[in-house]
C-alpha positions as CSV (number, residue, x, y, z in Angstrom):
1,M,69.8,112.0,32.1
2,K,66.6,110.2,30.9
3,V,66.7,106.6,29.7
4,T,65.5,107.8,26.3
5,E,68.3,110.3,26.1
6,H,70.9,107.6,27.0
7,I,69.6,105.6,24.1
8,E,69.7,108.5,21.7
9,N,73.2,109.5,22.7
10,A,74.5,105.9,22.2
11,N,74.2,106.4,18.4
12,G,73.1,102.8,17.8
13,K,75.6,101.1,20.1
14,T,74.1,98.6,22.5
15,Q,74.4,99.6,26.1
16,F,74.8,97.3,29.2
17,T,72.6,97.9,32.2
18,F,71.5,95.8,35.2
19,E,69.1,95.6,38.1
20,I,69.8,95.1,41.8
21,L,67.7,94.5,44.8
22,P,68.0,96.2,48.2
23,P,69.8,94.3,50.9
24,L,67.9,92.6,53.7
25,K,67.1,94.8,56.6
26,G,70.1,94.9,59.0
27,Q,72.7,94.8,56.2
28,N,74.6,97.9,55.2
29,I,75.0,99.5,51.8
30,Q,78.4,98.1,51.3
31,S,76.8,94.8,50.1
32,I,75.2,96.9,47.3
33,F,78.5,98.5,46.3
34,D,80.2,95.0,46.3
35,S,77.6,93.8,43.8
36,I,77.9,96.9,41.6
37,D,81.7,97.4,41.6
38,P,82.6,94.4,39.4
39,L,80.2,95.5,36.7
40,M,81.2,99.2,36.4
41,E,83.9,98.4,33.9
42,F,81.1,97.9,31.3
43,N,80.0,101.5,31.7
44,P,76.3,101.1,32.5
45,P,74.4,104.3,31.8
46,F,71.8,103.4,34.5
47,I,71.1,100.9,37.2
48,D,67.7,99.8,38.3
49,V,66.8,99.3,42.0
50,T,63.8,97.1,42.8
51,Y,61.2,97.9,45.4
52,H,60.0,95.1,47.7
53,R,56.6,95.6,49.2
54,E,55.5,94.6,52.7
55,E,55.0,91.1,53.9
56,Y,52.6,89.8,56.6
57,M,53.9,87.8,59.5
58,Y,52.1,86.4,62.5
59,K,53.7,86.5,66.0
60,E,52.3,84.3,68.7
61,L,51.4,86.2,71.9
62,P,51.7,84.8,75.4
63,S,48.0,84.3,75.4
64,G,48.3,82.0,72.4
65,L,46.6,84.5,70.0
66,L,48.4,85.5,66.8
67,E,49.3,89.1,66.2
68,K,49.5,90.2,62.5
69,K,52.6,92.3,61.8
70,V,53.6,94.1,58.6
71,V,57.3,93.8,57.8
72,K,59.4,95.3,55.0
73,K,62.4,93.0,54.7
74,R,64.2,95.0,52.0
75,P,63.7,98.7,52.6
76,G,66.0,101.4,51.2
77,T,65.2,101.8,47.5
78,V,65.3,105.6,47.6
79,G,68.5,105.8,49.7
80,I,70.2,103.3,47.5
81,C,69.4,105.2,44.3
82,S,70.7,108.4,45.8
83,A,73.9,106.6,47.0
84,I,74.4,105.1,43.5
85,Q,74.1,108.4,41.8
86,N,76.5,110.0,44.3
87,K,79.1,107.3,44.2
88,Y,79.1,106.2,40.6
89,Q,77.8,109.2,38.8
90,V,75.3,107.1,36.8
91,D,71.5,107.3,36.8
92,A,69.7,105.1,39.3
93,I,66.1,104.0,38.5
94,P,63.8,103.1,41.4
95,H,60.8,100.8,40.8
96,I,57.5,102.2,42.0
97,L,54.6,99.9,42.9
98,C,50.9,100.2,43.1
99,G,50.8,97.6,45.9
100,G,51.4,99.0,49.4
101,F,51.0,102.7,48.4
102,T,48.1,105.1,48.6
103,K,48.1,107.7,45.8
104,E,49.3,110.2,48.4
105,D,52.2,107.9,49.4
106,T,53.1,107.6,45.7
107,E,53.0,111.4,45.3
108,N,55.3,111.9,48.3
109,F,57.6,109.2,47.1
110,L,57.9,110.9,43.7
111,I,58.5,114.3,45.3
112,D,61.4,112.8,47.3
113,L,62.9,111.4,44.1
114,D,62.5,114.7,42.3
115,F,64.3,116.5,45.1
116,L,67.2,114.0,44.8
117,G,67.5,114.6,41.1
118,I,66.3,111.2,40.1
119,Q,64.8,111.5,36.6
120,N,63.7,108.0,35.8
121,V,61.2,105.5,37.3
122,V,59.8,102.2,36.5
123,A,56.0,102.0,37.2
124,L,54.7,98.6,38.1
125,R,51.6,97.2,39.6
126,G,53.6,94.7,41.7
127,D,52.7,91.3,42.9
128,A,50.2,90.2,45.5
129,V,51.4,90.1,49.1
130,K,52.7,86.7,50.0
131,N,50.0,84.3,51.2
132,E,47.4,86.1,49.1
133,I,46.4,84.7,45.7
134,Y,45.2,87.9,44.1
135,F,46.6,91.4,44.1
136,K,44.7,93.9,46.2
137,P,45.4,97.6,45.9
138,E,45.4,100.0,48.8
139,K,42.1,101.6,49.6
140,E,43.2,104.9,48.2
141,G,45.8,103.5,45.9
142,N,46.3,102.8,42.2
143,Q,44.9,99.5,41.1
144,Y,46.8,99.1,37.8
145,A,50.1,100.2,36.4
146,T,48.1,102.3,33.8
147,E,46.7,104.4,36.7
148,L,50.2,104.7,38.3
149,V,51.6,105.9,34.9
150,T,48.9,108.5,34.7
151,Q,49.6,109.8,38.2
152,I,53.3,110.2,37.4
153,A,52.6,111.8,34.0
154,N,50.2,114.2,35.8
155,L,53.0,115.2,38.2
156,N,55.1,115.9,35.1
157,K,52.5,118.4,34.2
158,G,52.4,120.0,37.6
159,I,49.1,118.3,38.5
160,Y,49.1,117.2,42.1
161,L,46.4,115.4,44.1
162,D,45.5,118.6,46.0
163,D,43.6,120.8,43.5
164,D,44.1,123.8,45.8
165,L,47.9,124.0,45.4
166,Q,49.0,127.1,43.6
167,N,52.1,127.6,41.3
168,T,53.0,124.0,41.4
169,S,56.4,122.7,40.1
170,A,56.2,120.1,37.4
171,T,58.5,117.0,37.7
172,N,60.4,115.6,34.8
173,F,60.3,111.8,35.1
174,C,61.0,109.4,32.3
175,I,58.6,106.5,32.9
176,G,59.4,102.9,32.2
177,V,56.9,100.0,32.3
178,A,57.1,96.3,32.1
179,G,56.4,94.2,29.0
180,Y,55.9,90.4,28.8
181,P,57.1,88.6,25.7
182,E,55.2,85.5,26.9
183,K,52.2,87.3,28.3
184,H,51.6,88.4,31.8
185,M,50.5,85.5,34.0
186,E,47.2,87.2,34.8
187,A,46.3,88.5,31.3
188,P,43.4,86.6,29.7
189,S,45.2,86.7,26.3
190,F,48.3,87.9,24.6
191,D,46.3,90.5,22.6
192,S,44.7,91.9,25.7
193,D,48.2,92.1,27.3
194,I,49.4,94.2,24.4
195,Y,46.3,96.3,24.5
196,F,47.0,97.3,28.1
197,L,50.6,97.8,27.4
198,K,49.6,100.3,24.7
199,Q,47.4,102.1,27.2
200,K,50.4,102.5,29.5
201,I,52.3,104.1,26.6
202,K,49.4,106.3,25.8
203,N,49.2,107.4,29.4
204,G,52.8,108.6,29.4
205,A,55.3,105.7,29.6
206,E,58.4,106.3,27.4
207,Y,60.1,102.9,27.3
208,I,59.5,99.2,28.1
209,V,61.6,96.7,29.9
210,T,60.7,93.1,29.4
211,Q,60.3,90.1,31.7
212,L,63.2,87.6,31.4
213,F,63.1,85.1,28.5
214,F,65.3,82.4,27.2
215,D,64.2,82.2,23.6
216,N,65.1,85.4,21.6
217,Q,62.5,84.6,19.0
218,K,59.8,85.3,21.6
219,F,61.3,88.7,22.2
220,F,61.5,89.5,18.5
221,D,57.9,88.4,18.0
222,F,56.8,90.5,20.9
223,V,58.6,93.6,19.5
224,A,57.0,93.0,16.1
225,K,53.6,92.7,17.7
226,C,54.1,95.9,19.6
227,R,55.2,97.8,16.5
228,K,52.2,96.5,14.6
229,E,50.0,97.8,17.3
230,G,51.6,101.3,17.1
231,I,53.9,101.0,20.1
232,T,57.0,102.9,19.0
233,V,58.9,103.5,22.3
234,P,62.2,101.7,23.0
235,I,61.8,98.0,24.1
236,I,64.6,96.8,26.4
237,P,65.1,93.0,26.8
238,G,65.5,91.7,30.3
239,L,67.9,88.8,30.6
240,K,68.9,86.4,33.4
241,P,71.3,83.4,33.1
242,I,70.1,80.2,34.7
243,A,72.4,79.2,37.5
244,T,71.1,76.1,39.4
245,K,69.2,72.9,38.5
246,K,66.4,74.0,40.9
247,Q,65.7,77.0,38.7
248,L,64.3,74.7,36.0
249,N,61.2,74.4,38.1
250,L,61.3,77.7,40.0
251,I,61.6,80.1,37.0
252,P,58.6,78.8,35.0
253,H,56.6,78.7,38.2
254,R,57.6,82.2,39.4
255,F,57.8,84.0,36.1
256,K,55.5,81.9,33.9
257,V,58.1,81.7,31.1
258,D,59.1,78.7,29.0
259,I,62.6,77.3,29.0
260,P,63.8,75.9,25.6
261,D,64.1,72.1,25.5
262,D,67.8,72.3,24.4
263,L,68.6,74.4,27.5
264,I,66.6,72.1,29.8
265,M,68.4,69.0,28.6
266,E,71.8,70.6,29.0
267,V,71.0,71.5,32.6
268,V,69.5,68.1,33.3
269,R,72.7,66.4,32.1
270,A,75.0,68.7,34.0
271,K,76.8,67.0,36.9
272,D,76.5,69.9,39.4
273,N,75.4,73.5,39.8
274,D,78.9,74.7,38.8
275,A,78.3,73.1,35.4
276,V,74.8,74.6,35.3
277,R,76.2,78.0,36.0
278,Q,78.5,77.7,33.0
279,I,75.7,76.5,30.8
280,G,73.6,79.5,31.9
281,I,76.5,81.9,31.1
282,E,77.0,80.4,27.6
283,W,73.3,80.4,26.8
284,C,72.8,84.0,27.9
285,T,76.0,85.1,26.1
286,A,74.6,83.7,22.9
287,Q,71.3,85.4,23.5
288,S,73.1,88.7,24.1
289,K,75.2,88.5,21.0
290,E,72.2,87.8,18.8
291,L,70.3,90.7,20.4
292,V,73.3,93.1,19.8
293,A,73.5,91.9,16.2
294,A,69.8,92.8,15.8
295,G,70.5,96.3,16.9
296,I,68.8,96.2,20.3
297,P,69.6,99.5,22.1
298,V,70.0,98.2,25.6
299,L,70.5,94.8,27.3
300,H,69.2,94.7,30.8
301,Y,70.4,92.0,33.2
302,Y,68.7,90.8,36.3
303,S,71.7,90.4,38.6
304,M,69.9,89.8,41.9
305,G,73.0,91.0,43.7
306,K,75.2,88.3,42.2
307,P,77.5,89.9,39.7
308,D,79.9,87.1,38.8
309,N,77.9,85.4,36.0
310,I,76.7,88.7,34.6
311,K,80.3,89.9,34.5
312,A,81.3,86.8,32.6
313,I,78.6,87.4,30.0
314,A,79.4,91.1,29.7
315,K,83.1,90.4,29.1
316,E,82.1,88.4,26.0
317,V,79.5,90.8,24.7
318,F,80.5,94.4,25.5
């Protein structure tokens, strides 16, 4: 079932969903099941699975020269999605990136998903490769998420890259995209960020999932701005509880979001990370309850494979 259909069928009730990341190469899928099992009591209609692009590593040869190697540390997104749908009978949503894919790679990836009965995708540009400052698309790849959305939407119309194909079968993907309540880090302005978000919707995206945030007012303002600009699709807030003191610096640096002063001071005064974890649970629980009261259709939690604090929040909210 499509994400938009899940929202329609909920009849105004807020739904619980979450996101996981593939295990490191060498680990088995049981680690994924172990992170999902504790959260299934809250009846998630769908589960997102991230895609992690390649990294560059340098191996020293006996000659002393360095050999550049391309490594994918977290493969398995498609297999995990298929396993989730088979084991739990819920929809699994893979992330698809521009980075690391040619357009043909993307098309073949989508064909595999279609054959597996996966009907939802999240289309993202993706980050730059580690050790590179700026994002660089593949030579024959999509440069922006707007282009990726167009390619997926074209496949939904039966339009493939090969113009000579006859009697093509159209896919039926529901396309999600990312939104940024505090502006994408590379956007020159908030207004320009909304403009390009609107282009993604125009090109075929059907719902938005936001970057994490800690101040609900920023989310509400973002939604109001989107609606004013004519963006009418569902907007799903992304939430993540803070868990360690170190994250006070890591989260703003990694995600370019602000942490409210009240939350900062609570974390600073906490005696250890166990206390910080509880503060994070309480803050995110309060955020969640306010969003539910506002009639938000879905709350989406970034679990990062650690379900305990998400479960504690969900017990209080759902």
